[in-house]
N, C-alpha and C positions, 0 to 999 in steps of 0.2 A: 842434302841438309839443306833444310833454308835458313836465309842470313834474318836476322834480328833488325827490324828498322830503326835506324837511325833517329833518336828523339831531337826534334826540334821543339822551338817555341818559335810562337807567332809575335811579329812586334810590329806594332801596328805605326802606319806614316800615314797620317792627315794629310800631308801637304799635297800627296798624289790626286789628283783630280778625277771626277768621275766622268766617265763618259755614257752619254744616254741613247739608246739602239732602242728601236722601236718595231724591229722587223730582221730576223735570222735568213741573210739573201742565201748562201751556200753553207754544205757543211762538207767534208771529205776526210776519210778515214784510210790513210795506206798502208795500215799494219803496225805502223810505228808511231805515227801521230795523228792527232784530231782536230783539224784545220776549220775554223768558225769565222765567217764573215759577218759580222752586224752593221746593218744600216739603219738610217734614219730616213723617214718621207717627211717630203716640203711640199706643200700644197700650192700651186700656182693661183691668181687670183682669180675668183669664180667670175666667168661671163656668163650668167643667164644669157639664153637658153642652155648655154652647152654644159655639160654633164662636167663635174668637178675635176682635172687632172693634176697631176704632179710627178716628183721622181724621186726614187730611190738613192742616197749617197753614203757610201761606205765612212763608216764612222770607226771601225776598230777592227783589225783583223789578229784572230787569237788562236797560237798554237800551241795544243796541251799534250805532252808525253803520253804515253800509254796508262802512267800512275795516276796522273792529275784527271785523264779522261775518264780513269773509273770512279776514282772520287767524284768526279762532277757528276758522274751518272747517280752513286750512290746518295748523293745528296738532292739530286732533281726526284728520284723514287720517293725519298723523305716528304720532300716537298708536294708532291702530287697527292701523297696517302692524304696528307693534310687536306689537300684540297678537295679529295674524294669527299673524305668525312665531313666537310664545311657544305657540300652540296655546288661548288665551284666547277668541278670535271667529275663526268662520268666515264666510268673504266668501259674497254670494248667487253662484251659477252663473249665468251669463244662460241666457236660455230657451233652448232646441233650436227650431231652425227646419227643419220638413221640407221635404226637397227635394223637388220637384214633377219629374216627368218631363217632358220636352219632344217 
């Protein structure tokens, strides 16, 4: 018998600071939790004619339960759907399976 989810209400806490990340360095799923590591890129002083260089620094390590990871996945699917509709993202086309003559 499935248990009914416990109803909870969202309470905003505006005092929590935001963390900016422009790169996902690692993610790992161990069957119980999804671990994500977010980084920010910092560029070093440009010294022509050398190519630009920089470093990535971790800014957040986030660990999600299975339930939270599934919730994130579902919300990301909705976001990607909206981005596809706007033409910002293209979905991969399924591979064409050749038909064999019998």
